[in-house]
C-alpha positions in Angstrom: 127.4 6.5 6.6 131.0 5.8 6.0 132.6 5.0 2.6 131.8 1.5 1.3 134.7 -0.8 1.7 136.2 -3.0 -1.1 135.0 -6.0 0.7 131.4 -4.7 0.7 131.6 -3.9 -3.0 132.9 -7.3 -3.8 130.1 -8.9 -1.7 127.6 -6.9 -3.8 129.3 -8.0 -7.0 129.3 -11.6 -5.9 125.5 -11.4 -5.2 124.9 -9.8 -8.6 126.9 -12.4 -10.5 125.3 -15.3 -8.8 121.7 -14.1 -9.1 122.0 -12.7 -12.6 124.0 -15.4 -14.4 124.7 -18.2 -11.9 128.4 -17.4 -11.8 130.4 -18.0 -8.6 132.8 -15.5 -7.0 135.9 -16.7 -5.0 138.3 -15.0 -2.6 141.8 -16.5 -2.0 144.4 -15.4 0.5 148.1 -14.5 -0.2 149.1 -18.1 0.3 146.3 -19.5 -1.9 144.0 -20.4 1.0 140.2 -20.1 0.1 138.5 -17.4 2.1 135.0 -17.7 0.6 133.1 -18.8 -2.4 129.5 -18.3 -3.7 129.9 -21.0 -6.3 127.7 -24.1 -6.4 129.7 -27.4 -6.5 132.6 -25.5 -4.9 134.9 -28.5 -4.4 134.6 -29.7 -8.0 135.3 -26.3 -9.5 138.2 -25.6 -7.2 139.8 -28.8 -8.4 139.3 -27.7 -12.0 140.8 -24.3 -11.2 143.9 -25.8 -9.7 144.2 -28.8 -12.1 144.1 -26.6 -15.2 147.0 -24.4 -14.3 144.8 -21.3 -13.8 145.5 -21.1 -10.0 149.3 -21.3 -10.5 149.2 -18.6 -13.2 147.2 -16.2 -11.1 149.8 -16.3 -8.4 152.9 -16.0 -10.5 152.5 -12.3 -11.3 154.9 -10.5 -9.1 153.0 -7.9 -7.0 149.7 -9.4 -8.1 147.4 -8.6 -11.0 146.4 -4.9 -10.9 144.1 -5.4 -13.9 141.8 -8.3 -14.7 143.3 -11.4 -16.3 141.2 -13.9 -18.2 142.3 -17.5 -17.3 141.5 -20.6 -19.2 142.3 -24.3 -19.0 142.6 -27.2 -21.5 138.9 -28.2 -21.2 137.5 -24.7 -21.9 136.7 -23.3 -18.5 137.1 -19.5 -18.2 137.8 -17.5 -15.1 138.3 -13.7 -14.4 140.8 -12.8 -11.7 142.3 -9.7 -10.1 144.1 -9.0 -6.9 142.5 -6.6 -4.4 143.8 -4.8 -1.3 141.4 -5.5 1.5 141.3 -4.9 5.3 142.1 -1.2 4.6 144.9 -2.1 2.3 146.8 -4.3 4.7 146.0 -7.6 3.0 146.1 -8.7 -0.7 143.4 -11.1 -1.9 142.9 -12.8 -5.2 139.3 -12.3 -6.4 138.1 -14.8 -9.0 134.8 -14.9 -10.9 133.8 -18.1 -12.7 133.9 -20.5 -14.2 132.2 -19.7 -17.6 132.1 -21.5 -20.9 132.6 -19.7 -24.2 129.7 -20.3 -26.6 131.9 -22.5 -28.8 132.8 -24.9 -26.0 131.9 -28.5 -26.6 130.8 -30.7 -23.6 131.7 -33.7 -25.7 135.3 -32.4 -26.1 135.4 -31.9 -22.3 134.2 -35.5 -21.8 136.9 -36.7 -24.2 139.5 -34.7 -22.3 138.4 -36.3 -19.0 138.6 -39.7 -20.6 142.1 -38.9 -21.9 143.1 -38.1 -18.4 141.9 -41.6 -17.5 139.2 -40.4 -15.1 136.9 -43.1 -13.9 133.4 -43.4 -15.3 131.9 -42.3 -12.0 134.2 -39.2 -11.9 133.4 -38.3 -15.6 129.6 -38.5 -14.9 129.9 -36.4 -11.8 132.0 -33.8 -13.6 129.7 -33.7 -16.6 126.7 -33.2 -14.3 128.5 -30.3 -12.7 129.7 -28.7 -15.9 126.3 -28.8 -17.5 125.3 -25.8 -15.3 128.3 -23.6 -16.1 127.0 -20.2 -17.5 128.0 -19.2 -21.0 129.6 -15.9 -21.8 131.1 -14.6 -25.0 134.4 -12.7 -25.1 133.0 -9.2 -24.8 130.6 -10.3 -22.1 133.6 -11.6 -20.2 135.3 -8.2 -20.7 132.2 -6.5 -19.3 132.3 -8.7 -16.2 136.0 -8.0 -15.9 135.3 -4.2 -16.0 132.8 -4.6 -13.3 135.3 -6.5 -11.1 138.0 -3.9 -11.7 135.6 -1.1 -10.8 134.6 -2.7 -7.5 138.2 -3.2 -6.6 139.7 0.2 -7.7 136.7 2.5 -8.3 138.2 3.1 -11.8 136.7 2.5 -15.2 138.7 -0.2 -17.0 140.5 0.6 -20.3 139.8 -2.7 -22.0 143.0 -2.5 -23.9 144.7 -3.3 -20.6 142.7 -6.5 -20.1 145.1 -9.6 -20.2 144.4 -13.1 -21.5 146.2 -16.2 -20.6 146.7 -18.0 -23.9 148.6 -21.1 -22.8 146.8 -23.6 -20.6 149.6 -25.3 -18.6 151.8 -23.9 -15.9 155.2 -22.9 -17.1 154.0 -22.2 -20.7 151.9 -19.1 -20.1 151.9 -16.3 -22.6 149.7 -13.2 -22.4 148.4 -10.7 -24.9 146.3 -7.5 -24.9 142.9 -7.5 -26.4 142.8 -5.6 -29.7 139.5 -3.9 -28.9 139.2 -2.0 -32.2 139.2 -5.4 -34.0 136.5 -6.6 -31.6 134.3 -3.7 -32.4 135.0 -4.1 -36.2 133.8 -7.7 -35.8 130.8 -6.6 -33.9 129.8 -4.1 -36.6 130.5 -6.7 -39.3 128.3 -9.4 -37.6 125.5 -6.9 -37.0 125.4 -5.8 -40.6 125.5 -9.4 -41.7 122.6 -10.4 -39.4 120.5 -7.5 -40.6 121.3 -8.4 -44.2 120.2 -12.0 -43.5 116.9 -10.7 -42.1 116.3 -8.2 -45.0 117.0 -10.9 -47.6 115.4 -13.8 -45.7 118.6 -15.6 -46.3 119.5 -18.0 -43.5 122.7 -19.2 -45.1 124.3 -15.9 -44.2 124.2 -16.9 -40.5 126.9 -19.5 -41.2 129.4 -16.6 -41.2 128.2 -15.3 -37.8 129.3 -16.5 -34.4 127.0 -18.8 -32.6 125.6 -16.3 -30.2 124.0 -14.3 -33.0 125.5 -11.0 -31.8 125.5 -11.6 -28.0 129.1 -12.7 -28.4 130.1 -9.3 -29.5 129.3 -7.0 -26.6 126.6 -5.5 -24.6 125.1 -2.1 -25.5 124.4 -1.0 -21.9 126.4 -1.1 -18.7 124.1 -1.0 -15.7 126.2 -3.5 -13.8 123.3 -6.1 -14.0 124.5 -8.5 -16.7 121.1 -10.0 -17.4 119.4 -6.6 -17.7 122.2 -5.4 -20.0 121.8 -8.6 -22.1 118.1 -8.0 -22.4 118.6 -4.4 -23.4 121.1 -5.5 -26.1 118.7 -8.0 -27.6 115.7 -5.7 -27.5 117.7 -3.0 -29.3 118.7 -5.4 -31.9 115.1 -6.6 -32.2 114.1 -3.1 -33.2 116.8 -3.2 -36.0 115.5 -6.6 -37.1 112.0 -5.3 -37.2 113.0 -2.5 -39.6 115.1 -4.9 -41.7 112.1 -7.2 -42.0 109.9 -4.4 -43.1 112.5 -3.4 -45.7 112.5 -7.0 -46.8 108.7 -7.0 -47.6 107.0 -7.9 -44.3 104.1 -5.6 -43.5 104.7 -3.1 -40.8 101.7 -4.4 -38.8 103.1 -8.0 -38.7 106.7 -6.9 -38.0 105.7 -4.7 -35.1 103.4 -7.4 -33.7 106.3 -9.9 -33.9 108.7 -7.4 -32.2 106.2 -6.8 -29.4 105.8 -10.5 -28.8 109.5 -11.2 -28.9 110.2 -8.4 -26.4 107.6 -9.8 -24.1 109.4 -13.2 -24.1 112.8 -11.6 -23.8 111.7 -9.9 -20.6 110.7 -13.3 -19.1 114.3 -14.8 -19.5 115.8 -15.6 -16.1 119.4 -16.4 -17.1 121.9 -15.3 -19.7 122.0 -18.8 -21.3 118.2 -18.7 -21.7 118.5 -15.3 -23.2 121.2 -16.5 -25.7 119.0 -19.4 -26.7 116.0 -17.2 -27.4 118.2 -14.6 -29.1 119.4 -17.2 -31.7 115.9 -18.5 -32.4 114.3 -15.1 -32.7 116.8 -14.1 -35.4 116.0 -17.2 -37.3 112.2 -16.5 -37.0 112.7 -13.1 -38.5 114.6 -14.6 -41.4 112.0 -17.3 -41.9 109.2 -14.7 -42.0 110.9 -12.6 -44.6 111.7 -15.7 -46.6 108.1 -16.6 -46.7 107.0 -13.2 -48.0 109.6 -13.2 -50.7 108.7 -16.7 -51.8 105.0 -15.7 -52.2 105.6 -12.8 -54.6 102.7 -13.8 -56.9 100.1 -13.5 -54.1 97.7 -10.5 -54.4 97.7 -7.7 -52.0 94.4 -8.7 -50.6 95.5 -12.2 -49.7 98.8 -10.9 -48.3 96.8 -8.6 -46.1 94.6 -11.5 -45.1 97.6 -13.5 -44.1 98.9 -10.6 -42.1 95.6 -10.2 -40.4 95.6 -13.9 -39.4 99.1 -13.7 -37.9 98.4 -10.4 -36.2 95.3 -11.8 -34.6 96.6 -15.4 -34.0 95.5 -15.3 -30.4 92.0 -14.4 -31.2 89.0 -16.5 -32.4 89.5 -16.6 -36.1 87.1 -17.8 -38.9 86.8 -17.4 -42.6 83.8 -15.3 -42.2 85.5 -12.9 -39.8 88.6 -12.5 -42.0 86.4 -12.0 -45.1 84.5 -9.3 -43.4 87.8 -7.6 -42.4 88.9 -7.7 -46.0 85.6 -6.3 -47.3 84.6 -9.5 -49.2 81.8 -12.0 -48.9 82.9 -15.3 -47.3 82.2 -17.2 -50.6 84.3 -14.9 -52.8 87.1 -14.6 -50.2 87.5 -18.3 -49.5 87.6 -19.2 -53.2 90.2 -16.5 -53.9 92.3 -17.5 -50.9 92.3 -21.2 -52.0 93.2 -20.3 -55.5 96.2 -18.2 -54.6 97.5 -20.0 -51.5 96.7 -23.6 -52.6 95.0 -24.3 -49.3 91.8 -23.5 -47.5 91.8 -20.5 -45.2 90.9 -22.7 -42.2 94.0 -24.8 -42.9 96.2 -21.7 -43.1 94.9 -20.6 -39.8 95.8 -23.9 -38.3 99.3 -23.7 -39.9 99.8 -20.2 -38.5 98.7 -21.3 -35.1 101.2 -24.2 -35.1 104.0 -21.9 -36.2 103.3 -19.7 -33.3 102.9 -22.7 -31.0 106.4 -23.8 -32.1 107.9 -20.5 -30.9 106.1 -20.7 -27.6 107.2 -24.3 -27.0 110.9 -23.3 -27.5 111.1 -19.9 -26.0 108.6 -20.1 -23.0 107.8 -22.4 -20.2 104.1 -22.4 -20.9 102.5 -25.8 -20.5 100.9 -27.7 -23.5 97.5 -26.9 -22.0 98.3 -23.2 -21.7 99.5 -23.0 -25.3 96.4 -24.8 -26.4 94.1 -22.4 -24.5 96.1 -19.4 -25.7 95.6 -20.4 -29.4 92.0 -21.3 -28.9 92.3 -25.0 -29.9 89.4 -25.9 -27.6 91.1 -29.0 -26.1 94.7 -30.1 -25.5 94.0 -33.3 -27.4 92.8 -31.5 -30.5 95.9 -29.2 -30.3 98.2 -32.2 -30.1 96.4 -33.9 -33.0 96.7 -30.9 -35.3 100.3 -30.3 -34.2 101.2 -34.0 -34.9 99.5 -33.8 -38.3 101.7 -30.9 -39.3 105.0 -31.7 -37.5 104.9 -35.5 -37.2 105.6 -35.3 -33.5 103.6 -34.3 -30.4 104.1 -30.8 -28.9 106.1 -32.2 -26.0 108.4 -34.2 -28.2 109.0 -31.2 -30.4 110.0 -29.1 -27.4 112.4 -31.8 -26.1 113.9 -32.3 -29.6 114.5 -28.6 -30.2 116.0 -28.0 -26.8 118.4 -30.9 -27.5 119.3 -29.6 -31.0 119.9 -26.0 -29.6 122.2 -27.5 -26.9 124.1 -29.5 -29.5 124.5 -26.5 -31.8 125.8 -24.4 -28.9 128.3 -27.1 -27.9 129.6 -27.5 -31.5 
């Protein structure tokens, strides 16, 4: 077999980007003519690319871009571009990947921008529908994609200090700068330490100082070329660190490792980067809530702590006061009295509470149906599960899932 051509490498990259994160890849000729695109809603995104000044900026570099340039427009769409020599070096083509949103991008701000441009209501609605499916990528993830593009074009590993950003948004005002990569790594280390400190202390307020992606913003820890796989590896590695921090914060090793196993199982089911980022954020918060609960209950005896751990570790099993008492080495009568005295609730109520807490995680981070979650947690019937859930949360399981997804979306936008 002959050597793989640049065109074939770019076709491979285009397939990876589309299937892994839903990002389009574009090829433009020397005069700006569109050769191909794998993007959904191609016409709309091409208009955004040209309207925002990115298209003009990409073609103003004399001799073309020999390293990737990160382009952005006034409404927050991000593109990665570099010129490639194709047809055995006889023709120069501009290769573009995108668009993306940064995690801090607000769709409301975009809608306001479209309104300011006096777009019609119909156009605004169409554009918002299209933009709602744009994949999200943090700055270091964008740098990772840029490095992949550069390698496919040149066969060379990219020194990220050479990566160029377009800072100004309008044609004629462009300025560029180099990424200060050491600062990016310093920020990554700082965020990681702060996240682990938040877990160890059970202090959710510390997350206010961390960027919205809860660490995904600050770079991937593996570079297989499959962005989704690399993202999963990064989150799984950090899960191991969170597990250790939670144990140091007082959570029993049995509970922490069980949580870690369950989280990793759900991480592996993620189908997109945005889904992975959503889950990543909520898993961190779950670690913090768990440690906070343990620290709040410092006056509870070791026996009852162990019983609570047992309940959470066996939450998917058939649980009863008698079974738990036997596991603790006590008679049911003595154990239930002791549990109620220290915890302020009956053991059966605590079991229900623990099941609902687990159900909340499943509702947000999985696509399991209400019936499947009810069966998994041994509620007997869906109606009984919904009744218990409503008693504790004030809403039905379906309403809770819808409300949380809406809140996560709003938090990501803001």
